[in-house]
MARTI-310780 format. One line per 4 residues: number of its first residue (from 1); their letters; for each residue x negated, y negated, z negated of N, C-alpha, C. Coordinates in steps of 0.1 Angstrom, whole numbers, plus 5000, padded with zeros to 4 digits. Atoms other than C-alpha are relative to their C-alpha. Last residue first. Layout:
NUM) A) X/Y/Z/X/Y/Z/X/Y/Z | ...
***
This chain:
404) KYSL) 4994/5013/4998/9424/8336/0836/5000/4992/4988 | 5010/5010/4995/9398/8364/0833/5007/4987/5003 | 5009/5005/5011/9419/8386/0810/4990/4989/5005 | 5014/4997/4996/9448/8389/0835/4990/4994/4990
400) QCQN) 5007/5012/5004/9482/8387/0817/4985/5003/5003 | 5013/4998/5006/9500/8414/0837/4994/4986/4996 | 4998/4991/5011/9537/8417/0846/4987/5000/4992 | 4996/5007/5012/9535/8386/0868/5002/5009/4987
396) QQYP) 5010/5008/5006/9515/8403/0894/5003/4994/4987 | 4994/5013/5002/9541/8430/0901/4990/4992/4992 | 5001/5007/5013/9522/8460/0914/5006/4987/5000 | 5009/5011/5000/9535/8479/0944/5000/4992/4987
392) KEVI) 4994/5012/4993/9554/8510/0934/4989/4989/5000 | 5004/5013/5005/9537/8543/0925/5006/4989/5009 | 4989/5005/5009/9556/8575/0934/4997/4986/4995 | 5005/5011/5007/9536/8586/0964/5011/4993/4992
388) TPNP) 4994/5013/4998/9548/8620/0974/4993/4989/4992 | 5007/5012/5005/9534/8654/0979/5008/4987/5003 | 5011/5004/4993/9560/8681/0987/4993/4988/4994 | 5001/5013/4994/9584/8694/0961/4987/4998/5008
384) IGLT) 5012/5006/5006/9590/8731/0954/4997/4988/5007 | 5000/5015/5002/9626/8737/0965/4988/4994/4993 | 5001/5003/5014/9628/8775/0960/4999/4985/4997 | 4988/4996/5007/9640/8780/0995/5000/4997/4985
380) NWMQ) 4989/5010/4997/9612/8759/1010/5013/5004/4993 | 5004/5013/5005/9585/8780/0993/5011/4989/5002 | 4998/4999/5014/9602/8813/1001/4998/4986/4994 | 4986/5000/5002/9603/8803/1038/5004/5001/4985
376) DFGE) 4994/5014/4997/9567/8792/1037/5015/5000/4998 | 5003/5009/5012/9557/8825/1020/5005/4986/5002 | 4991/4997/5011/9575/8845/1046/4998/4992/4988 | 4987/5004/4996/9556/8828/1074/5010/5003/4989
372) WNYS) 4999/5014/5002/9523/8831/1055/5014/4995/5005 | 5010/5006/4991/9526/8868/1049/5003/4985/5000 | 4997/5010/4990/9542/8878/1017/4989/4999/5010 | 4986/5005/5001/9545/8905/0991/5004/4991/5011
368) LRQS) 4999/5014/4998/9513/8924/1001/5015/4996/4999 | 4997/5004/4986/9515/8959/0987/5001/4985/5001 | 5011/4995/4991/9496/8969/0956/5003/4996/5014 | 4999/4985/4997/9519/8947/0935/4989/5004/5009
364) RRNL) 4990/4995/5009/9519/8912/0919/5002/5015/5002 | 5006/4990/5009/9487/8905/0937/5009/5005/4990 | 5003/4988/4993/9504/8888/0966/4993/5011/4992 | 4987/4992/4999/9519/8863/0942/4998/5013/5008
360) GRFI) 4995/4995/5013/9484/8851/0932/5012/5009/5001 | 5008/4989/5004/9470/8849/0967/5005/5006/4987 | 4998/4990/4990/9499/8827/0979/4992/5013/4996 | 4987/4993/5003/9498/8807/0947/5002/5011/5009
356) IKRS) 5001/4993/5013/9461/8799/0951/5012/5008/4997 | 5008/4988/4997/9466/8791/0988/4998/5008/4987 | 4991/4990/4993/9494/8768/0978/4992/5013/5003 | 4992/4994/5011/9471/8750/0953/5009/5011/5006
352) KHWY) 5008/4991/5007/9446/8743/0981/5008/5008/4989 | 5005/4989/4991/9471/8728/1005/4992/5010/4992 | 4989/4992/4996/9489/8707/0978/4996/5012/5008 | 4996/4992/5011/9457/8695/0963/5011/5009/5003
348) KWIA) 5011/4990/5001/9445/8683/0997/5003/5009/4988 | 4997/4990/4990/9479/8666/1001/4989/5011/5000 | 4989/4992/5005/9473/8649/0967/5005/5010/5011 | 5004/4992/5011/9438/8637/0978/5012/5009/4995
344) DSNG) 5009/4989/4995/9448/8624/1012/4997/5010/4989 | 4993/4989/4993/9477/8605/0998/4992/5011/5004 | 5005/4986/5004/9457/8586/0972/5007/5011/5007 | 5014/4998/4995/9460/8550/0986/4995/5014/4997
340) IVGY) 5002/5006/4986/9490/8540/0965/4986/5002/5004 | 5002/5014/5000/9493/8564/0935/4997/4995/5014 | 4994/5005/4988/9507/8599/0934/5000/4985/5000 | 5009/5003/4989/9482/8611/0909/5006/4994/5013
336) YNYY) 5013/5006/5005/9503/8609/0878/4991/4995/5011 | 4997/5012/5008/9539/8614/0890/4987/4993/4995 | 4997/5011/4991/9526/8637/0917/5003/4987/4992 | 5012/5003/4993/9510/8661/0892/5002/4987/5009
332) GRYK) 5009/5007/5010/9540/8660/0869/4987/4996/5007 | 4995/5013/5003/9563/8668/0899/4991/4992/4990 | 5003/5009/4989/9540/8696/0909/5006/4986/4998 | 5014/5003/5000/9540/8711/0874/4997/4991/5012
328) SRLD) 5003/5009/5011/9578/8709/0870/4985/4996/5001 | 4994/5013/4996/9584/8725/0904/4997/4989/4989 | 5008/5006/4989/9559/8752/0895/5006/4987/5004 | 5012/5006/5006/9576/8759/0862/4992/4993/5010
324) KAIQ) 4995/5011/5008/9610/8765/0880/4988/4992/4993 | 4997/5012/4991/9593/8785/0907/5004/4988/4992 | 5012/5005/4996/9578/8809/0881/5002/4987/5008 | 5006/5006/5012/9612/8814/0865/4986/4993/5004
320) KLPR) 4992/5013/5002/9628/8820/0899/4994/4993/4988 | 5004/5011/4991/9600/8845/0908/5008/4987/4997 | 4991/5001/4989/9606/8867/0877/4997/4988/5009 | 4987/5004/5004/9575/8870/0855/5009/4999/5013
316) SRNK) 4991/4989/5001/9545/8891/0866/5015/4996/4996 | 4995/4995/4986/9527/8861/0880/5009/5012/4999 | 4985/5000/4998/9526/8844/0845/5005/5006/5013 | 4993/4996/5012/9491/8849/0831/5015/5002/5002
312) QLWQ) 5005/4987/5004/9472/8849/0864/5008/5005/4988 | 4993/4990/4991/9494/8820/0875/4996/5014/4996 | 4986/4999/5004/9483/8798/0845/5007/5011/5008 | 5000/4993/5013/9446/8806/0851/5015/5002/4996
308) KLNV) 5004/4986/4998/9449/8796/0888/5002/5008/4987 | 4989/4994/4993/9468/8764/0880/4997/5015/5002 | 4989/4999/5009/9442/8754/0854/5012/5007/5006 | 5004/4990/5009/9414/8760/0878/5011/5003/4990
304) LSQR) 4998/4988/4992/9432/8739/0905/4996/5012/4991 | 4986/4997/4998/9437/8711/0880/5002/5013/5007 | 4994/4994/5012/9401/8714/0869/5014/5003/5001 | 5004/4986/5002/9388/8709/0904/5006/5007/4988
300) FKKK) 4995/4992/4989/9408/8678/0910/4997/5015/4998 | 4986/4997/5003/9400/8664/0876/5007/5008/5010 | 5000/4992/5012/9362/8667/0882/5015/5004/4997 | 5003/4986/4996/9365/8654/0917/5001/5009/4989
296) STKR) 5014/4997/5003/9383/8623/0905/4997/5014/5004 | 5001/4990/5010/9417/8617/0922/4985/5003/4998 | 4997/4987/4995/9415/8586/0944/4997/5010/4988 | 5002/4990/5011/9417/8549/0936/5003/5014/5007
292) KVTK) 4992/4988/4999/9412/8520/0960/4997/5010/4989 | 5004/4990/5010/9400/8485/0956/5009/5012/5001 | 4991/4997/5012/9406/8465/0987/4993/5009/4991 | 5007/4994/5012/9389/8449/1017/5009/5002/4989
288) KGRR) 5002/5009/5012/9410/8443/1048/4993/5008/4989 | 5013/5005/5001/9405/8463/1080/4997/4990/4989 | 5001/5012/4992/9441/8469/1089/4987/4993/4999 | 4998/4997/4986/9439/8505/1078/4999/4988/5009
284) TNAW) 4987/4994/4997/9425/8493/1045/5001/5003/5015 | 4992/5008/4991/9388/8489/1039/5014/5007/5002 | 4998/4994/4986/9371/8503/1009/5008/4991/5008 | 4996/5010/4990/9359/8494/0974/5000/5007/5013
280) YFEF) 5011/5003/4990/9358/8522/0948/5006/4989/5010 | 4998/5013/4995/9376/8535/0917/4989/4996/5010 | 5012/5007/4995/9376/8572/0911/5004/4987/5006 | 5001/5005/4986/9406/8583/0891/4986/4995/5003
276) GLFT) 4998/4989/4990/9411/8606/0861/4999/4995/5014 | 4986/4994/5001/9416/8578/0836/5003/5010/5011 | 4992/5005/5011/9384/8560/0847/5014/5006/5001 | 4988/4992/5003/9357/8571/0871/5006/4995/4987
272) FCGS) 5001/4995/5014/9332/8548/0888/5013/5007/4997 | 4987/4998/5006/9324/8541/0924/4999/5005/4986 | 4997/4986/5004/9294/8526/0940/5014/5001/4996 | 4991/4998/5012/9288/8493/0958/5003/5015/4998
268) NNMD) 5008/4996/5011/9258/8491/0982/5008/5002/4987 | 5009/4989/4996/9278/8491/1014/4992/5005/4988 | 4994/4987/5001/9306/8471/0998/4991/5011/5004 | 5011/4990/4997/9285/8441/0991/5005/5014/4999
264) QRSF) 5010/5007/4992/9308/8410/0990/4988/5009/5004 | 4994/5001/4986/9338/8431/0978/4989/4994/5009 | 4997/5013/4994/9316/8440/0948/5006/5001/5014 | 4986/4998/4997/9310/8469/0924/5005/4987/5005
260) RLIG) 4996/5011/4991/9273/8474/0916/5014/5003/5005 | 4997/4996/4986/9271/8498/0887/5003/4988/5008 | 4995/5012/4993/9255/8494/0853/5001/5004/5015 | 5009/5008/4991/9250/8525/0831/5007/4988/5006
256) SKDE) 4999/5015/5001/9264/8551/0808/4991/4993/5009 | 4987/5003/4994/9271/8589/0811/5002/4985/5000 | 4999/4994/4987/9235/8600/0804/5013/4997/5008 | 5008/5007/4990/9231/8574/0777/5001/5006/5014
252) AMGL) 5006/4989/4993/9260/8587/0756/4993/4994/5012 | 4997/5000/4985/9265/8557/0734/4993/5012/5006 | 5011/5000/4991/9266/8561/0696/5004/5000/5014 | 4998/4994/4987/9290/8553/0668/4987/5000/5008
248) GFKA) 5002/4985/5000/9285/8548/0631/5001/5007/5013 | 4988/4993/5004/9300/8513/0630/4999/5015/5000 | 4996/5007/5013/9268/8493/0632/5012/5007/4994 | 5008/4994/5011/9256/8519/0658/5004/4993/4986
244) LRAP) 4994/4987/5003/9283/8508/0682/4994/5006/4988 | 4987/5002/5005/9272/8472/0682/5007/5013/4995 | 5001/5006/5014/9236/8481/0684/5013/4998/4994 | 5004/4989/5010/9243/8504/0714/4999/4995/4986
240) LENF) 4990/4990/5004/9263/8476/0731/4996/5011/4991 | 4995/5003/5013/9237/8448/0731/5010/5011/4995 | 5011/4999/5010/9217/8461/0760/5005/4998/4986 | 5004/4986/5001/9248/8468/0781/4989/5002/4990
236) FEEA) 4990/4993/5007/9262/8433/0773/4995/5015/4999 | 5001/5004/5014/9229/8416/0783/5011/5008/4992 | 5012/4994/5007/9227/8437/0815/4999/4996/4985 | 4998/4985/5002/9263/8429/0825/4988/5006/4993
232) DAKN) 4990/4997/5011/9258/8392/0818/5002/5015/4998 | 5007/5003/5012/9226/8391/0839/5010/5002/4988 | 5008/4988/5004/9244/8409/0867/4993/4997/4987 | 5015/5001/4998/9269/8381/0870/4993/5012/4995
228) EFAV) 5003/5007/4987/9307/8384/0877/4985/5000/5002 | 5005/5013/5002/9312/8411/0850/4997/4994/5014 | 5005/5005/4987/9332/8443/0847/4996/4985/4998 | 5002/5015/5000/9339/8461/0814/4993/4996/5013
224) IFDD) 5007/5006/4988/9354/8496/0814/4999/4985/4998 | 4999/5014/4996/9366/8516/0784/4991/4996/5011 | 5006/5003/4987/9373/8551/0772/5002/4986/5004 | 5014/5003/5002/9379/8557/0735/4993/4999/5013
220) AFRM) 5006/4992/5010/9417/8553/0737/4985/4997/4998 | 4990/4991/5002/9423/8534/0770/4995/5011/4990 | 5003/4988/5008/9403/8503/0771/5012/5009/4999 | 4989/4992/5003/9402/8475/0797/4996/5012/4992
216) YVKN) 5002/4989/5010/9379/8446/0804/5013/5007/4997 | 4988/4992/5001/9374/8422/0832/4998/5011/4991 | 5000/4986/5004/9348/8394/0831/5014/5006/5001 | 4987/4993/5004/9341/8360/0846/4997/5014/4995
212) GRLK) 4990/4997/4990/9308/8341/0846/5012/5007/4995 | 5002/5011/4990/9280/8326/0825/5010/5002/5012 | 4999/4997/4986/9290/8346/0794/4998/4988/5009 | 5013/5000/4993/9277/8338/0760/5000/5002/5015
208) RPVL) 5007/5012/5004/9309/8328/0742/4987/4999/5007 | 4997/5011/4991/9328/8355/0762/4992/4987/4997 | 5008/4999/4988/9311/8383/0741/5002/4988/5010 | 5014/5004/5002/9326/8371/0708/4992/5000/5013
204) KEVW) 5002/5013/5008/9364/8370/0713/4986/4996/4999 | 4991/5011/4996/9374/8395/0740/4998/4987/4993 | 5000/5003/4986/9345/8420/0739/5008/4987/5004 | 5014/5004/4997/9340/8418/0701/5000/4996/5015
200) LDIV) 5002/5013/5005/9377/8419/0694/4986/4994/5004 | 4990/5010/4994/9383/8449/0716/4997/4986/4996 | 5003/5004/4986/9351/8469/0707/5009/4989/5005 | 5013/4997/4995/9347/8476/0670/4997/4994/5014
196) YHLY) 5010/5009/5007/9378/8459/0655/4986/5002/5006 | 4995/5014/4999/9403/8473/0680/4990/4990/4994 | 5006/5006/4988/9382/8504/0683/5005/4986/5002 | 5015/5000/5001/9390/8514/0647/4994/4993/5012
192) INAL) 5003/5010/5010/9427/8505/0649/4985/4998/4999 | 4997/5013/4994/9431/8524/0682/4996/4988/4990 | 5010/5003/4990/9414/8554/0667/5002/4986/5006 | 5012/5003/5008/9436/8553/0636/4989/4997/5010
188) VPSI) 4999/5014/5005/9466/8551/0659/4988/4996/4992 | 4999/5011/4990/9455/8581/0679/5001/4986/4995 | 5013/5004/4994/9444/8602/0649/5001/4989/5011 | 5004/5014/5004/9477/8601/0630/4987/4996/5007
184) IGGQ) 4990/5010/4996/9492/8631/0648/4996/4986/4997 | 4991/5003/5011/9460/8652/0645/5010/4989/5004 | 4988/4992/4999/9446/8664/0678/5010/4997/4989 | 4994/5003/4987/9411/8651/0673/5012/5010/5002
180) PTGT) 4997/4988/4992/9406/8655/0635/5006/4996/5014 | 4986/4997/5002/9392/8621/0623/5002/5013/5009 | 4991/4995/4990/9355/8615/0618/5014/5002/4996 | 4996/5010/4990/9329/8612/0591/5010/5006/5009
176) VPHI) 5004/5012/5006/9319/8631/0559/5005/4988/5009 | 5006/5011/4992/9338/8662/0569/4996/4988/4992 | 4995/5012/5005/9343/8692/0546/4993/4988/5006 | 5010/5011/5000/9338/8724/0566/5007/4987/4994
172) VEKA) 4994/5014/5003/9358/8755/0558/4988/4990/5000 | 5009/5008/5008/9347/8789/0574/5006/4986/4999 | 4995/5002/5014/9377/8809/0585/4991/4992/4991 | 5005/4989/5008/9359/8822/0617/5003/4998/4985
168) EEQI) 4993/4988/4996/9382/8799/0637/4995/5012/4993 | 5004/4995/4987/9370/8770/0617/5007/5013/5003 | 5002/4986/5000/9389/8755/0588/4997/5005/5014 | 4997/4995/4987/9384/8718/0585/4997/5015/5000
164) GAKL) 5009/4990/4994/9386/8704/0550/5005/5005/5014 | 4995/4986/5000/9407/8673/0544/4990/5009/5006 | 5009/4991/5007/9386/8642/0538/5004/5014/5000 | 5014/5001/4994/9402/8621/0565/4991/5009/4993
160) WKRI) 5001/4993/4987/9436/8634/0556/4986/4999/5006 | 4998/4986/5002/9432/8625/0519/4999/5008/5013 | 5013/4994/5004/9418/8591/0528/5001/5015/4998 | 5008/4998/4988/9450/8584/0546/4987/5005/4997
156) LQIF) 4993/4990/4992/9471/8590/0515/4991/5003/5013 | 5004/4987/5005/9447/8569/0495/5005/5012/5007 | 5014/4998/4996/9454/8540/0518/4994/5013/4995 | 4999/4996/4986/9491/8545/0512/4986/5002/5006
152) AKDD) 4995/4986/4999/9486/8546/0474/5000/5004/5015 | 5010/4991/5004/9464/8515/0475/5005/5014/5002 | 4992/4989/5008/9490/8494/0493/4989/5011/4998 | 5003/5002/5014/9478/8461/0508/5008/5009/4991
148) VRQE) 4992/4991/5009/9477/8471/0544/4995/4997/4986 | 4985/5002/4997/9467/8445/0571/5008/5008/4990 | 4998/5014/4994/9429/8439/0566/5015/4997/5001 | 4997/5009/5011/9429/8470/0543/5002/4985/5005
144) LMQV) 4986/4998/5004/9432/8492/0574/5004/4990/4989 | 4992/5005/4989/9399/8478/0587/5015/5001/4996 | 5001/5014/5000/9382/8484/0554/5008/4993/5010 | 4992/5005/5011/9395/8519/0553/4999/4985/4999
140) LWNH) 4986/4999/4996/9381/8525/0588/5009/4996/4989 | 4996/5010/4991/9347/8512/0578/5015/5000/5004 | 5000/5012/5008/9345/8535/0548/5004/4988/5009 | 4988/5001/5009/9356/8565/0568/5001/4987/4993
136) DVND) 5005/5002/5014/9330/8560/0596/5012/4998/4991 | 4994/5011/5007/9344/8575/0628/4996/4999/4986 | 5010/5009/5006/9318/8600/0641/5006/4987/4994 | 5008/4994/5010/9337/8631/0651/4991/4990/4992
132) FFGK) 4991/4995/5011/9365/8613/0669/4992/5007/4989 | 4994/5011/5008/9339/8593/0690/5008/5006/4988 | 4993/4993/5011/9317/8622/0701/5007/4990/4991 | 5003/4986/5002/9294/8600/0722/5007/5005/4988
128) IDAE) 5002/4998/5014/9311/8568/0733/4998/5015/4997 | 4993/4989/5006/9308/8565/0771/4996/5001/4985 | 5006/4996/5013/9298/8533/0788/5009/5011/4994 | 4994/4987/5004/9302/8523/0824/4994/5004/4987
124) VVWH) 5007/4993/5011/9294/8486/0829/5008/5012/4997 | 4992/4992/5010/9307/8473/0862/4991/5007/4990 | 5008/4990/5007/9291/8445/0883/5009/5007/4990 | 5009/4993/4990/9306/8423/0910/4992/5011/4993
120) VKGF) 5010/4991/5007/9335/8405/0893/4993/5008/5010 | 5013/5003/4994/9356/8375/0905/4989/5008/4992 | 5010/5006/5008/9389/8391/0896/4987/4998/5007 | 4998/5014/5001/9417/8397/0921/4989/4993/4992
116) FLQE) 4998/5006/4987/9407/8432/0931/5000/4985/5000 | 5012/5000/4993/9392/8442/0898/5001/4994/5014 | 5010/5009/5007/9422/8430/0879/4987/5000/5008 | 4996/5014/4997/9446/8447/0903/4990/4990/4995
112) RLQQ) 5002/5002/4986/9428/8480/0900/5003/4986/5005 | 5014/5002/4999/9428/8477/0862/4996/4998/5015 | 5003/5013/5004/9466/8472/0863/4985/4997/5001 | 4995/5009/4990/9470/8503/0884/4997/4986/4996
108) SAQR) 5009/4999/4989/9448/8524/0861/5004/4990/5011 | 5013/5006/5003/9467/8512/0831/4991/5000/5012 | 4997/5015/4999/9501/8521/0847/4987/4992/4997 | 4999/5004/4986/9486/8556/0853/5003/4985/5002
104) PGQK) 5013/5000/4993/9473/8559/0818/5002/4996/5015 | 5004/4986/4995/9505/8549/0800/4988/4999/5009 | 5012/5000/4993/9519/8520/0779/4996/5014/5005 | 4998/5006/4986/9555/8514/0769/4987/4998/5007
100) PRYG) 4987/5000/4994/9546/8520/0732/5000/4993/5014 | 4992/5011/5005/9509/8525/0725/5014/5000/5007 | 4991/4996/5011/9488/8556/0727/5007/4988/4994 | 4998/4986/5004/9461/8541/0750/5009/5001/4988
96) KSVD) 4988/4993/4994/9464/8507/0766/5003/5013/4995 | 4999/4987/5006/9442/8482/0747/5012/5007/5005 | 5010/4992/4993/9435/8452/0770/5000/5014/4994 | 4994/4994/4988/9468/8437/0758/4990/5009/5008
92) LFDV) 5001/5008/4988/9453/8432/0724/5006/5007/5012 | 5007/4993/4989/9464/8450/0692/5001/4990/5013 | 5014/5004/5000/9475/8426/0664/4992/5006/5013 | 5000/5014/4997/9513/8428/0668/4985/4995/5001
88) EFIA) 4997/5002/4986/9510/8466/0672/5000/4985/5003 | 5011/5004/4992/9491/8468/0639/5004/4996/5014 | 5008/5011/5007/9520/8469/0614/4989/4995/5010 | 4992/5013/5002/9545/8488/0635/4992/4989/4995
84) QLLT) 4997/5005/4987/9519/8514/0646/5008/4987/5000 | 5012/5007/4996/9507/8518/0610/5002/4994/5014 | 5002/5012/5008/9543/8526/0599/4988/4992/5005 | 4989/5009/4996/9550/8551/0627/4998/4986/4993
80) SAAQ) 5004/5005/4986/9516/8568/0621/5010/4989/5004 | 5011/5010/5002/9524/8571/0584/4996/4994/5013 | 4995/5012/5007/9557/8588/0592/4990/4989/4998 | 4991/5006/4990/9541/8612/0617/5006/4987/4994
76) QVIK) 5008/5007/4990/9513/8619/0593/5009/4993/5010 | 5004/5012/5007/9539/8628/0566/4991/4992/5009 | 4989/5008/5003/9555/8653/0589/4996/4987/4994 | 4995/5006/4988/9523/8667/0603/5011/4990/4998
72) DELA) 5010/5010/4997/9509/8672/0568/5004/4993/5013 | 4996/5012/5008/9541/8691/0560/4990/4988/5002 | 4987/5006/4996/9534/8714/0590/5004/4988/4991 | 4989/4992/5006/9497/8721/0583/5013/4992/5003
68) PIGL) 4997/5001/5014/9473/8701/0605/5011/5009/4996 | 4986/4997/5001/9459/8713/0639/5004/5000/4985 | 4996/4997/5014/9426/8698/0647/5015/5002/4999 | 4988/5006/5004/9413/8702/0683/5004/5003/4985
64) PRTK) 4993/4996/5012/9378/8709/0693/5012/4992/4997 | 4996/5012/5007/9369/8705/0730/5007/5005/4987 | 4988/5000/5007/9350/8733/0748/5002/4987/4992 | 4999/5008/5012/9323/8735/0774/5014/5001/4994
60) GKGK) 5003/4992/5011/9318/8763/0799/5000/4993/4986 | 5014/4997/5000/9317/8740/0828/4996/5007/4988 | 5007/4999/4987/9352/8728/0820/4985/5002/4999 | 5001/5014/4995/9369/8715/0788/4994/5000/5014
56) PIYK) 5009/5002/4990/9383/8748/0774/4999/4986/5006 | 4994/4999/4987/9401/8745/0741/4990/4998/5011 | 5008/5005/4989/9387/8751/0706/5007/5003/5014 | 4999/4991/4989/9410/8754/0676/4992/4993/5012
52) RRVH) 5007/5005/4988/9404/8739/0642/5001/5011/5011 | 5005/4989/4992/9429/8744/0615/4994/4995/5013 | 4996/5002/4986/9431/8714/0592/4994/5012/5008 | 5011/4999/4990/9429/8722/0555/5006/4998/5014
48) QARY) 5005/4987/4998/9459/8710/0533/4988/5000/5011 | 5002/4997/4986/9465/8674/0522/4993/5014/5001 | 5013/4997/4996/9477/8673/0486/4999/5004/5015 | 5001/4994/4986/9509/8656/0474/4985/5002/5003
44) TKAV) 5006/4987/5002/9508/8650/0436/4999/5007/5014 | 5014/5000/4996/9513/8613/0439/4993/5013/4997 | 5007/4997/5013/9546/8615/0420/4985/5000/5003 | 4997/5010/5010/9563/8597/0449/4992/5002/4988
40) LREL) 5006/5013/4996/9546/8619/0475/5002/4989/4990 | 5015/4999/5002/9553/8651/0455/4994/4987/5005 | 5003/5001/5014/9590/8641/0452/4985/5001/4997 | 4998/5014/5004/9593/8634/0489/4996/4998/4985
36) LARL) 5011/5008/4994/9579/8668/0498/5001/4986/4995 | 5012/4996/5008/9604/8685/0474/4988/4993/5005 | 4998/5006/5014/9633/8666/0490/4988/5003/4991 | 5004/5014/4999/9619/8675/0525/5002/4993/4986
32) NSDL) 5014/5001/4996/9619/8712/0517/4996/4985/5000 | 5008/4998/5012/9653/8710/0499/4985/4999/5003 | 4997/5010/5010/9670/8694/0529/4991/5002/4988 | 5006/5013/4997/9652/8715/0556/5002/4990/4988
28) DKEY) 4996/5006/5013/9660/8750/0543/4994/4985/5000 | 4990/4991/5006/9660/8768/0577/5005/4994/4986 | 4987/5006/4998/9641/8739/0592/5011/5008/4994 | 4998/5011/5009/9608/8750/0578/5014/4994/5000
24) QQVS) 4999/4994/5014/9610/8783/0596/5002/4989/4990 | 4988/4992/5002/9619/8767/0629/5001/5005/4986 | 4990/5010/5002/9591/8741/0627/5013/5007/4997 | 4995/5006/4987/9566/8769/0623/5011/4990/4996
20) LGDV) 4986/5004/4999/9547/8776/0591/5003/4994/5013 | 4992/4991/4992/9514/8794/0592/5014/4997/5002 | 4989/4995/5008/9500/8773/0563/5009/5011/5008 | 5005/4989/5009/9467/8770/0581/5011/5006/4992
16) GPAA) 5012/5002/5007/9484/8751/0609/4996/5011/4991 | 5000/5003/5014/9511/8762/0633/4986/4998/4994 | 5006/4989/5007/9510/8758/0671/5000/4997/4985 | 5014/5002/5003/9535/8733/0685/4994/5012/4991
12) KRKL) 5008/4989/4996/9566/8747/0700/4986/4998/4997 | 4994/4988/5006/9591/8724/0682/4991/5012/5004 | 4998/4991/4989/9570/8693/0689/5004/5014/4994 | 5010/4990/4998/9576/8670/0659/5003/5009/5012
8) AHFS) 5009/5005/4989/9599/8640/0662/4989/5010/5003 | 4994/4998/4987/9626/8658/0643/4992/4995/5011 | 4999/4986/4998/9603/8660/0612/5006/5003/5014 | 5014/4995/4997/9594/8624/0614/5000/5015/5003
4) EYLM) 5003/5005/4986/9631/8613/0616/4986/5006/5004 | 4991/4993/4991/9639/8634/0585/4996/4997/5015 | 5005/4986/4999/9608/8621/0567/5009/5008/5009 | 5011/5001/4991/9620/8585/0575/4994/5014/5002
***
């Protein structure tokens, strides 16, 4: 299993505090893994500090990522595989993040279908404030012990939770709560934690008091709950802070609220953002009411900023290498945002991104490299794809709707 876990690692991932790369460790892989296994069996394995790196989040904000040492990554990969196998049978269908055969775009399509067919008129938007920094270790261990009766394995996870975090200035912080966002085991631990905190509560306890229907979906620490009656939405919204506080979590009040979202009152219905899409009621070309999705303004702007920054760093490379990466970037963008009803947004991205690339390539030298006619010819020659809708119509029988 350690061999499989090692080969599952990203070969270009940044090294942790040990400075070891995958390639360096692989040079003597057999003896390295054998020594690691002996330490695990003898219980002398020690979790190393987690290197913290800050990445841009937009508007001058940053997001902290934890980068474990290489051997910690290997063991975390193995532990994550075990936990996923144990808890997968318990996780509810409404939990979509970081699970086999689940993805954000498919989750957004399923949520669209549920909102369209479900009898719901109010949406509760709730944002958990700093989730990965505030996971309560004791609660998490109690949740793990519901399904894992192995003290050594639990102790292994405790070591990672308690591992020091080395800041960029080399200062080491010893956390009391939280899991390192970016650690290999963090996604499955987050799913386990929120399975007990949110999923079971919303799906098993909340319905006992409801006077109408509901729709619920969670992807990692983002979730949406829609209700038929406003009174149900208000009661849930009022009870949510206490539920989160019980497990050491808090609600970001500036990002949370109740939204009118109804086919019966489209003029007063708003839109909410989930998984990079804005959801809203609108009319089709034939005048029928439907729930549509379009690229969120924040993600749209950030995608253009990211492209501009990437081009500034790479515009001196040979054009064929740039084109190869651009083809991959555009295909990835269309694969995610190329959903039914989002044509205008992806064509808008295509036009604006082309202008960025046109200006960027013309700065490769003091002379202009292209006019627009020459740029169009180059674009077509290099085979950079045009916008396309990749999403297929949803198959109703693939989804077990939560309101049925």
